C-alpha atoms as a printed R data frame, in Angstrom:
    type eleno elety resid chain resno       x       y       z
1   ATOM     1    CA   MET     A     1 -16.682  -5.587 -14.817
2   ATOM     2    CA   ARG     A     2 -18.070  -3.706 -17.804
3   ATOM     3    CA   ASP     A     3 -21.596  -2.962 -18.960
4   ATOM     4    CA   ASN     A     4 -21.603  -1.292 -22.383
5   ATOM     5    CA   ASP     A     5 -17.990  -0.315 -21.566
6   ATOM     6    CA   ARG     A     6 -19.035   1.660 -18.495
7   ATOM     7    CA   VAL     A     7 -17.490   1.364 -15.059
8   ATOM     8    CA   THR     A     8 -19.840  -0.692 -12.938
9   ATOM     9    CA   SER     A     9 -20.844   0.045  -9.350
10  ATOM    10    CA   ALA     A    10 -21.099  -2.762  -6.826
11  ATOM    11    CA   THR     A    11 -24.408  -3.348  -5.069
12  ATOM    12    CA   ARG     A    12 -22.766  -4.979  -2.045
13  ATOM    13    CA   LYS     A    13 -22.628  -1.790   0.034
14  ATOM    14    CA   PRO     A    14 -24.533   1.050  -1.651
15  ATOM    15    CA   GLU     A    15 -23.810   4.388   0.000
16  ATOM    16    CA   PRO     A    16 -25.834   7.149  -1.694
17  ATOM    17    CA   PRO     A    17 -24.727   9.848   0.814
18  ATOM    18    CA   ALA     A    18 -21.050   9.087   0.157
19  ATOM    19    CA   ALA     A    19 -21.587   9.053  -3.587
20  ATOM    20    CA   ALA     A    20 -23.203  12.499  -3.347
21  ATOM    21    CA   THR     A    21 -20.350  13.948  -1.296
22  ATOM    22    CA   ARG     A    22 -17.857  16.099  -3.182
23  ATOM    23    CA   PRO     A    23 -14.500  14.293  -3.061
24  ATOM    24    CA   ARG     A    24 -11.602  16.069  -1.389
25  ATOM    25    CA   LEU     A    25  -8.904  13.386  -1.572
26  ATOM    26    CA   ILE     A    26  -7.986  10.547  -3.926
27  ATOM    27    CA   ALA     A    27  -5.982   7.717  -2.358
28  ATOM    28    CA   THR     A    28  -4.459   5.333  -4.883
29  ATOM    29    CA   ASP     A    29  -2.234   2.309  -4.671
30  ATOM    30    CA   LEU     A    30   0.599   2.150  -7.223
31  ATOM    31    CA   ASP     A    31   1.619  -1.330  -8.423
32  ATOM    32    CA   GLY     A    32  -1.241  -3.080 -10.174
33  ATOM    33    CA   THR     A    33  -3.414   0.014  -9.751
34  ATOM    34    CA   LEU     A    34  -2.088   3.398 -10.889
35  ATOM    35    CA   LEU     A    35   0.991   1.970 -12.618
36  ATOM    36    CA   ARG     A    36   0.803  -0.164 -15.701
37  ATOM    37    CA   ASP     A    37   2.504  -3.552 -15.579
38  ATOM    38    CA   ASP     A    38   5.675  -2.022 -17.067
39  ATOM    39    CA   LYS     A    39   5.715   0.347 -14.022
40  ATOM    40    CA   SER     A    40   4.972   3.393 -16.147
41  ATOM    41    CA   VAL     A    41   2.407   6.125 -15.492
42  ATOM    42    CA   SER     A    42   0.423   6.625 -18.691
43  ATOM    43    CA   PRO     A    43  -0.031  10.130 -20.147
44  ATOM    44    CA   ARG     A    44  -3.757   9.764 -19.588
45  ATOM    45    CA   THR     A    45  -3.213   9.028 -15.910
46  ATOM    46    CA   VAL     A    46  -0.764  11.921 -15.519
47  ATOM    47    CA   ALA     A    47  -3.370  14.265 -17.014
48  ATOM    48    CA   ALA     A    48  -6.142  12.911 -14.776
49  ATOM    49    CA   LEU     A    49  -4.062  13.370 -11.603
50  ATOM    50    CA   ALA     A    50  -3.178  16.930 -12.597
51  ATOM    51    CA   ALA     A    51  -6.818  17.710 -13.361
52  ATOM    52    CA   ALA     A    52  -7.897  16.378  -9.955
53  ATOM    53    CA   GLU     A    53  -5.361  18.575  -8.152
54  ATOM    54    CA   LYS     A    54  -6.455  21.565 -10.261
55  ATOM    55    CA   ALA     A    55 -10.038  20.906  -9.161
56  ATOM    56    CA   GLY     A    56  -8.923  21.104  -5.521
57  ATOM    57    CA   ILE     A    57  -8.793  17.343  -4.852
58  ATOM    58    CA   GLU     A    58  -5.612  16.166  -3.145
59  ATOM    59    CA   VAL     A    59  -3.947  13.010  -4.457
60  ATOM    60    CA   PHE     A    60  -2.167  10.640  -2.086
61  ATOM    61    CA   PHE     A    61  -0.085   7.747  -3.349
62  ATOM    62    CA   VAL     A    62  -0.645   4.946  -0.809
63  ATOM    63    CA   THR     A    63   1.699   2.029  -1.423
64  ATOM    64    CA   GLY     A    64   3.600  -0.851   0.057
65  ATOM    65    CA   ARG     A    65   6.751   0.448  -1.606
66  ATOM    66    CA   PRO     A    66   9.560   1.942   0.471
67  ATOM    67    CA   ALA     A    67  10.318   5.637   0.014
68  ATOM    68    CA   ARG     A    68  13.413   4.953  -2.065
69  ATOM    69    CA   TRP     A    69  11.262   3.208  -4.701
70  ATOM    70    CA   MET     A    70   9.023   6.247  -5.217
71  ATOM    71    CA   ASP     A    71  11.025   7.770  -8.053
72  ATOM    72    CA   VAL     A    72   8.529   6.222 -10.459
73  ATOM    73    CA   VAL     A    73   5.922   8.817  -9.399
74  ATOM    74    CA   SER     A    74   8.033  11.651  -7.928
75  ATOM    75    CA   ALA     A    75   7.704  13.628 -11.138
76  ATOM    76    CA   HIS     A    76   3.903  13.464 -10.945
77  ATOM    77    CA   VAL     A    77   3.263  14.914  -7.491
78  ATOM    78    CA   HIS     A    78   1.299  18.114  -7.247
79  ATOM    79    CA   GLY     A    79   0.459  20.392  -4.335
80  ATOM    80    CA   HIS     A    80   1.426  18.738  -1.041
81  ATOM    81    CA   GLY     A    81   3.559  15.997  -2.630
82  ATOM    82    CA   LEU     A    82   3.000  13.501   0.176
83  ATOM    83    CA   ALA     A    83   2.875   9.715  -0.111
84  ATOM    84    CA   ILE     A    84   2.097   6.936   2.343
85  ATOM    85    CA   CYS     A    85   4.745   4.221   2.007
86  ATOM    86    CA   GLY     A    86   5.412   0.810   3.509
87  ATOM    87    CA   ASN     A    87   1.702  -0.012   3.892
88  ATOM    88    CA   GLY     A    88   1.230   2.914   6.266
89  ATOM    89    CA   ALA     A    89   4.556   2.701   8.099
90  ATOM    90    CA   ALA     A    90   5.749   6.076   6.769
91  ATOM    91    CA   VAL     A    91   4.461   9.344   5.358
92  ATOM    92    CA   VAL     A    92   6.993  10.781   2.943
93  ATOM    93    CA   ASP     A    93   7.409  14.189   1.306
94  ATOM    94    CA   LEU     A    94   8.378  13.555  -2.324
95  ATOM    95    CA   HIS     A    95   9.150  17.176  -3.197
96  ATOM    96    CA   GLY     A    96  12.903  16.695  -2.794
97  ATOM    97    CA   GLY     A    97  13.011  14.439  -5.829
98  ATOM    98    CA   PRO     A    98  14.840  11.127  -6.280
99  ATOM    99    CA   GLY     A    99  17.059  10.294  -3.338
100 ATOM   100    CA   SER     A   100  15.927  13.331  -1.307
101 ATOM   101    CA   HIS     A   101  12.622  12.175   0.132
102 ATOM   102    CA   ARG     A   102  11.867  13.445   3.642
103 ATOM   103    CA   PHE     A   103  10.091  11.325   6.260
104 ATOM   104    CA   VAL     A   104   7.185  13.278   7.744
105 ATOM   105    CA   LYS     A   105   5.787  10.490   9.938
106 ATOM   106    CA   VAL     A   106   7.135   7.047  10.874
107 ATOM   107    CA   ARG     A   107   5.059   4.287  12.475
108 ATOM   108    CA   ALA     A   108   7.712   1.701  13.261
109 ATOM   109    CA   LEU     A   109   7.439  -1.988  14.087
110 ATOM   110    CA   PRO     A   110   8.728  -2.277  17.680
111 ATOM   111    CA   GLN     A   111  11.774  -4.501  18.119
112 ATOM   112    CA   GLU     A   112  10.084  -6.888  20.546
113 ATOM   113    CA   ASN     A   113   7.084  -7.299  18.254
114 ATOM   114    CA   ALA     A   114   9.370  -7.873  15.268
115 ATOM   115    CA   LEU     A   115  11.278 -10.632  17.020
116 ATOM   116    CA   ASP     A   116   8.036 -12.227  18.233
117 ATOM   117    CA   ALA     A   117   6.595 -12.182  14.711
118 ATOM   118    CA   VAL     A   118   9.703 -13.845  13.267
119 ATOM   119    CA   ARG     A   119   9.678 -16.542  15.946
120 ATOM   120    CA   LEU     A   120   5.960 -17.250  15.789
121 ATOM   121    CA   LEU     A   121   5.880 -17.514  12.015
122 ATOM   122    CA   ARG     A   122   8.987 -19.720  11.901
123 ATOM   123    CA   GLU     A   123   7.210 -22.121  14.266
124 ATOM   124    CA   ALA     A   124   3.957 -22.051  12.285
125 ATOM   125    CA   ALA     A   125   5.522 -22.226   8.815
126 ATOM   126    CA   PRO     A   126   8.969 -23.882   8.786
127 ATOM   127    CA   GLY     A   127  10.983 -22.777   5.780
128 ATOM   128    CA   THR     A   128   9.952 -19.115   6.041
129 ATOM   129    CA   VAL     A   129  12.789 -16.701   5.238
130 ATOM   130    CA   TYR     A   130  12.911 -12.992   6.051
131 ATOM   131    CA   ALA     A   131  14.038  -9.548   4.999
132 ATOM   132    CA   VAL     A   132  13.926  -6.388   7.111
133 ATOM   133    CA   GLU     A   133  12.864  -3.048   5.638
134 ATOM   134    CA   GLN     A   134  13.921   0.161   7.397
135 ATOM   135    CA   THR     A   135  13.628   3.857   6.604
136 ATOM   136    CA   TYR     A   136  16.862   3.657   4.613
137 ATOM   137    CA   GLY     A   137  18.366   0.212   5.199
138 ATOM   138    CA   PHE     A   138  17.440  -3.191   3.798
139 ATOM   139    CA   HIS     A   139  18.699  -6.477   5.260
140 ATOM   140    CA   GLN     A   140  17.871 -10.079   4.449
141 ATOM   141    CA   GLU     A   141  18.621 -13.647   5.341
142 ATOM   142    CA   PRO     A   142  20.991 -15.606   3.074
143 ATOM   143    CA   ALA     A   143  18.175 -17.874   1.828
144 ATOM   144    CA   TYR     A   144  15.807 -15.004   1.022
145 ATOM   145    CA   PRO     A   145  15.362 -14.931  -2.790
146 ATOM   146    CA   LYS     A   146  16.191 -12.044  -5.097
147 ATOM   147    CA   LEU     A   147  12.735 -10.474  -5.109
148 ATOM   148    CA   HIS     A   148  13.575  -6.786  -4.953
149 ATOM   149    CA   MET     A   149  15.294  -4.174  -7.080
150 ATOM   150    CA   GLU     A   150  18.318  -3.702  -4.841
151 ATOM   151    CA   ASP     A   151  21.079  -5.542  -3.043
152 ATOM   152    CA   PRO     A   152  20.754  -5.948   0.737
153 ATOM   153    CA   ASP     A   153  23.020  -4.203   3.218
154 ATOM   154    CA   ASP     A   154  23.560  -7.498   5.061
155 ATOM   155    CA   LEU     A   155  22.972 -11.227   4.737
156 ATOM   156    CA   LEU     A   156  22.212 -12.370   8.282
157 ATOM   157    CA   PRO     A   157  19.542 -14.315  10.205
158 ATOM   158    CA   ALA     A   158  16.556 -12.115  11.021
159 ATOM   159    CA   GLU     A   159  17.035 -12.682  14.753
160 ATOM   160    CA   GLU     A   160  20.541 -11.289  14.496
161 ATOM   161    CA   ILE     A   161  19.439  -8.323  12.378
162 ATOM   162    CA   LEU     A   162  16.675  -7.448  14.851
163 ATOM   163    CA   ALA     A   163  18.571  -8.177  18.080
164 ATOM   164    CA   PRO     A   164  19.300  -5.332  20.528
165 ATOM   165    CA   GLY     A   165  22.377  -3.611  19.143
166 ATOM   166    CA   GLY     A   166  21.991  -5.549  15.867
167 ATOM   167    CA   ARG     A   167  22.253  -4.271  12.325
168 ATOM   168    CA   ALA     A   168  18.726  -2.825  12.412
169 ATOM   169    CA   ALA     A   169  19.188  -0.936  15.672
170 ATOM   170    CA   ALA     A   170  20.207   2.388  14.122
171 ATOM   171    CA   GLU     A   171  16.960   3.045  12.201
172 ATOM   172    CA   PRO     A   172  13.238   2.379  12.631
173 ATOM   173    CA   VAL     A   173  12.015  -0.941  11.229
174 ATOM   174    CA   LEU     A   174   9.111  -0.247   8.889
175 ATOM   175    CA   LYS     A   175   8.202  -3.817   8.047
176 ATOM   176    CA   ILE     A   176   9.440  -7.378   7.850
177 ATOM   177    CA   LEU     A   177   9.082  -9.329   4.625
178 ATOM   178    CA   ALA     A   178   8.407 -13.047   5.022
179 ATOM   179    CA   PHE     A   179   8.698 -15.432   2.060
180 ATOM   180    CA   HIS     A   180   7.753 -19.082   1.822
181 ATOM   181    CA   PRO     A   181   8.882 -21.113  -1.200
182 ATOM   182    CA   GLU     A   182   6.012 -23.611  -1.177
183 ATOM   183    CA   LEU     A   183   2.849 -22.315   0.479
184 ATOM   184    CA   ASP     A   184  -0.132 -20.826  -1.368
185 ATOM   185    CA   PRO     A   185  -0.046 -17.026  -0.900
186 ATOM   186    CA   ASP     A   186  -3.526 -16.707   0.611
187 ATOM   187    CA   ALA     A   187  -3.025 -19.760   2.832
188 ATOM   188    CA   PHE     A   188   0.296 -18.322   4.031
189 ATOM   189    CA   LEU     A   189  -1.393 -15.025   4.860
190 ATOM   190    CA   ALA     A   190  -4.172 -16.714   6.838
191 ATOM   191    CA   LEU     A   191  -1.653 -18.878   8.704
192 ATOM   192    CA   ALA     A   192   0.555 -15.897   9.556
193 ATOM   193    CA   ARG     A   193  -2.326 -13.789  10.833
194 ATOM   194    CA   LEU     A   194  -3.423 -16.614  13.102
195 ATOM   195    CA   ALA     A   195   0.116 -17.289  14.367
196 ATOM   196    CA   ILE     A   196   1.175 -13.686  14.948
197 ATOM   197    CA   GLY     A   197  -2.138 -12.378  16.248
198 ATOM   198    CA   ASP     A   198  -2.069  -8.813  17.547
199 ATOM   199    CA   ARG     A   199   1.720  -8.658  17.782
200 ATOM   200    CA   ALA     A   200   1.838  -7.156  14.287
201 ATOM   201    CA   ASN     A   201  -0.296  -6.413  11.240
202 ATOM   202    CA   VAL     A   202   0.195  -8.901   8.394
203 ATOM   203    CA   THR     A   203  -0.832  -8.441   4.775
204 ATOM   204    CA   ARG     A   204   0.410  -9.079   1.261
205 ATOM   205    CA   SER     A   205   0.638  -7.338  -2.103
206 ATOM   206    CA   SER     A   206   2.696  -9.808  -4.130
207 ATOM   207    CA   PRO     A   207   1.342 -12.653  -6.286
208 ATOM   208    CA   SER     A   208   3.910 -14.915  -4.584
209 ATOM   209    CA   ALA     A   209   3.886 -16.150  -0.979
210 ATOM   210    CA   LEU     A   210   5.493 -12.931   0.267
211 ATOM   211    CA   LEU     A   211   3.996 -11.339   3.374
212 ATOM   212    CA   GLU     A   212   4.491  -7.826   4.752
213 ATOM   213    CA   ILE     A   213   4.538  -7.489   8.532
214 ATOM   214    CA   SER     A   214   4.057  -4.034  10.073
215 ATOM   215    CA   GLY     A   215   3.471  -2.619  13.534
216 ATOM   216    CA   PRO     A   216   0.221  -3.377  15.339
217 ATOM   217    CA   GLU     A   217  -2.695  -1.486  13.760
218 ATOM   218    CA   VAL     A   218  -0.402  -0.009  11.093
219 ATOM   219    CA   SER     A   219  -2.066  -0.190   7.694
220 ATOM   220    CA   LYS     A   220  -2.736   1.956   4.671
221 ATOM   221    CA   ALA     A   221  -6.146   2.757   6.121
222 ATOM   222    CA   SER     A   222  -5.007   3.770   9.603
223 ATOM   223    CA   THR     A   223  -2.269   6.093   8.344
224 ATOM   224    CA   LEU     A   224  -4.519   7.551   5.652
225 ATOM   225    CA   SER     A   225  -7.110   8.209   8.364
226 ATOM   226    CA   LEU     A   226  -4.508  10.111  10.412
227 ATOM   227    CA   CYS     A   227  -3.484  12.200   7.395
228 ATOM   228    CA   CYS     A   228  -7.101  12.995   6.571
229 ATOM   229    CA   ALA     A   229  -7.896  13.949  10.169
230 ATOM   230    CA   GLU     A   230  -5.006  16.429  10.091
231 ATOM   231    CA   ARG     A   231  -6.636  18.038   7.044
232 ATOM   232    CA   GLY     A   232 -10.201  17.961   8.310
233 ATOM   233    CA   ILE     A   233 -11.171  15.437   5.631
234 ATOM   234    CA   SER     A   234 -13.753  12.787   6.495
235 ATOM   235    CA   HIS     A   235 -13.701   9.255   5.115
236 ATOM   236    CA   GLU     A   236 -16.837  10.082   3.096
237 ATOM   237    CA   GLU     A   237 -14.767  12.627   1.152
238 ATOM   238    CA   VAL     A   238 -12.125  10.056   0.136
239 ATOM   239    CA   VAL     A   239 -12.074   8.045  -3.104
240 ATOM   240    CA   ALA     A   240  -9.686   5.057  -2.995
241 ATOM   241    CA   PHE     A   241  -8.287   2.597  -5.544
242 ATOM   242    CA   GLY     A   242  -6.520  -0.742  -5.067
243 ATOM   243    CA   ASP     A   243  -5.928  -4.266  -6.280
244 ATOM   244    CA   MET     A   244  -4.417  -6.469  -3.526
245 ATOM   245    CA   PRO     A   245  -5.133  -7.576   0.062
246 ATOM   246    CA   ASN     A   246  -3.002  -4.758   1.521
247 ATOM   247    CA   ASP     A   247  -5.603  -2.356   0.064
248 ATOM   248    CA   VAL     A   248  -8.669  -3.971   1.643
249 ATOM   249    CA   GLU     A   249  -8.811  -1.875   4.838
250 ATOM   250    CA   MET     A   250  -8.319   1.346   2.876
251 ATOM   251    CA   LEU     A   251 -11.055   0.490   0.385
252 ATOM   252    CA   THR     A   252 -13.439  -0.435   3.180
253 ATOM   253    CA   TRP     A   253 -12.694   2.804   5.058
254 ATOM   254    CA   ALA     A   254 -13.061   5.213   2.137
255 ATOM   255    CA   GLY     A   255 -16.432   6.695   1.246
256 ATOM   256    CA   ARG     A   256 -16.039   5.533  -2.347
257 ATOM   257    CA   SER     A   257 -13.642   2.819  -3.437
258 ATOM   258    CA   TYR     A   258 -12.792   0.994  -6.630
259 ATOM   259    CA   ALA     A   259 -11.296  -2.426  -7.220
260 ATOM   260    CA   MET     A   260  -9.241  -2.662 -10.382
261 ATOM   261    CA   GLY     A   261 -10.265  -5.038 -13.136
262 ATOM   262    CA   ASN     A   262  -7.221  -7.123 -12.220
263 ATOM   263    CA   ALA     A   263  -7.954  -7.085  -8.460
264 ATOM   264    CA   HIS     A   264  -7.767  -9.922  -5.940
265 ATOM   265    CA   PRO     A   265 -11.221 -11.328  -5.020
266 ATOM   266    CA   ASP     A   266 -10.961  -9.938  -1.469
267 ATOM   267    CA   VAL     A   267 -10.454  -6.467  -2.913
268 ATOM   268    CA   VAL     A   268 -13.497  -6.804  -5.158
269 ATOM   269    CA   ALA     A   269 -15.556  -7.786  -2.120
270 ATOM   270    CA   ALA     A   270 -14.260  -4.820  -0.081
271 ATOM   271    CA   ALA     A   271 -14.714  -2.070  -2.670
272 ATOM   272    CA   SER     A   272 -17.946  -0.222  -3.372
273 ATOM   273    CA   GLY     A   273 -17.286  -0.190  -7.115
274 ATOM   274    CA   ARG     A   274 -15.108  -1.580  -9.902
275 ATOM   275    CA   THR     A   275 -13.141  -0.070 -12.712
276 ATOM   276    CA   VAL     A   276 -11.107  -1.477 -15.570
277 ATOM   277    CA   ALA     A   277  -7.607  -2.930 -15.200
278 ATOM   278    CA   ASN     A   278  -4.451  -0.971 -14.477
279 ATOM   279    CA   ASN     A   279  -3.189  -1.476 -18.031
280 ATOM   280    CA   ASP     A   280  -6.414   0.120 -19.274
281 ATOM   281    CA   ASP     A   281  -5.991   3.242 -17.077
282 ATOM   282    CA   GLY     A   282  -8.774   2.300 -14.668
283 ATOM   283    CA   VAL     A   283  -7.875   5.017 -12.144
284 ATOM   284    CA   ALA     A   284  -7.824   7.727 -14.806
285 ATOM   285    CA   LEU     A   285 -11.184   6.569 -16.142
286 ATOM   286    CA   VAL     A   286 -12.881   7.009 -12.766
287 ATOM   287    CA   ILE     A   287 -11.200  10.364 -12.089
288 ATOM   288    CA   GLU     A   288 -12.257  11.728 -15.491
289 ATOM   289    CA   ARG     A   289 -15.870  10.767 -14.933
290 ATOM   290    CA   MET     A   290 -15.807  11.991 -11.351
291 ATOM   291    CA   LEU     A   291 -14.509  15.386 -12.400
292 ATOM   292    CA   ALA     A   292 -17.086  15.608 -15.184
293 ATOM   293    CA   ASP     A   293 -19.836  15.143 -12.574
294 ATOM   294    CA   LEU     A   294 -18.600  17.890 -10.252
295 ATOM   295    CA   PRO     A   295 -20.883  20.949 -10.003
């Protein structure tokens, strides 16, 4: 990862034209990437983000978190103040502050697809338990473990939550969370992708066997691409950072991308470069050096 304490560049997919392109947007994951393990944003990182915005480079937070968990970075937004949440399922305006986030774009998981995904994964991996994430609501099955920082609105079987007229009918479903108490996380992901097929997009960002199931073709990369197209920004002008499998498509799509020092092996393979770990301010390090190289 380091050579004389310098950030290394991967040789897997050298892209000299992209490296020479002036960046216009930084897209960064939060947990395990921008945030330290204690979920704080270091002063160094705050300063680097502000300096990037001052230099005319937009910063997008691109995360698997729901909008209501974005308070951790709401105080650090500059300019547009937009974030991509739920692995691409929503674009959120953070300017309103804690509890007042506004949904700009929602890419929901259709009800039929959601029910199919639950059924297909139950058949492929008996023992799977589910939670349902909506724009505002959160529901889970009784056997789903306490993995999140809130209490659910309901404790019901996923099929009942997702049924026509069920508890989830009033709001868009952003993603389904699927947990297995015994399977290896990567094996569970591979099994789920095979079982569900094109009915939904399946990924993971947790070190446990917890999967995140979104609408077909909904990912961090696809929603980031839409946001960039609206701004006339090409993928070559994007610099991305991540650490887990839900970041792979985004890192592959961006002109320049960096896997954190603590990244999953699939992320290292997907990124065009590496930086140091999240606890060592790896995102800030790259931004500082990038800004120093600007004409």
